[in-house]
N, C-alpha and C positions, 0 to 999 in steps of 0.2 A: 637184830641182827646182832653179833657183840663188836664190839670196837675192833679188836683184831681181824676178826673178819672182814671186815669192811678195810682195814689198812691191809691186810695181808695178801690183795691184789697189787701186781706192780704198776699198771695202771693210774687206778687210784691213790695211789702214794705220789705217785709221778704227779699228777691234777694237785695233789696238796704243794707242792713243792712249786708248781708253776704259782699256785694262788696266794702261797707264803709271801711271794714278790708282790702283790698286789691286785686287784683287782681287776678282773680281762670277762672280759665276753667270751660268750659259749663259741664265739668263731674262731676267736684266735685259740682255745682251749683246745679245741679240733683240729684244729690247722696241727699244733705242736705235734699233738698227741698220734694222729693220723702218719705224721712223718717218722715219729717214730716208732709206735709200733703197729702202724700198718694197722689203724681199727681206721673203720669206717665213720660219718659222723651221727649215726643212730647208733654204734656201739659206743662214742667217744657220750653219748646224749644221755645211754644207762647209766656209765658210770658215776657221771654227774646226779642222776639222778639217783643214785645211792649212796653218794657224799651227803648228798641234800637231805633225802630220809631221814639220815640217822643222826645228822646233825653238824656233820663234819663239814658243811658248808651252806653256805647261804647265798641268794639269788635277790638281785634286786631288777625290775624291770629300768628300763630307760630309755623311752621311745619305744624303737622296734628291737629294743635289744637286750639281752639279760646278762647283767653283770653276777659275777660269781665271787666270793670273795671266802676265805678260811672264816671257820666259826671256832674258838678257842678251847673252849666250854668241852668237850669232849676230849681237846688233846692234853686238858690241864687235868682230867681223870685219869688219863693213861701215865700221864707224868706222875701225878702221885701213887697208882699201881706200881711203878716201877722204882718208886723213889726207896720198896724195900730190898731191893736188889742192886745200890748202885753201890754200897760195901765191897762188892765182888771185884767192879772194876775202877774206882775211882781210885784208894791207893795206887794203880800201878799209875794210872795217869797223871798223879803229882808227882811220883817218879820220874818219871817222863819229862815232866816240866822242868824239874830240879837239874838233871842231865843236860837237857836243853841249855838251860841258864848255866853251868856250866862250862859247856861247852863257846856260849857266845863270851861268857866272860875269858876263860881263856884265848880264846880267837884275837880280842881286844889288846890283851895282855900281852902281845907276839907267843905264845904258845900254841898257837894254832894246830902244827903238827902234832900235837897227842893225841892219843887212841884216850877217850874218858874209862872208867874204869867201872866196872858193873860193877852195883850194891845189893844184887842177886848172891 
């Protein structure tokens, strides 16, 4: 399965978001995903299996529990692929950061009522 096929599913993306904060038991993942998406434990287990089999998640046993974590390697591959497209949004984000800094500076200097001018 291609990386974007794996990440194309909102449930799997959400699971990775949860795991990005640290290891979680399969039960804890099932609880959150079940609540947010209305998916049963076997359904969540299938998503965890897809993530594991495609290298996006790792699992390690701890007693009777299974702890899942993000495997960053496939995400690095996606980041490398996206790198060629960053030129489309980086200048816009840089311009936004500049405007936000101008607004903060204007407020700090007492000119907070002014509307920032557009640079476009």
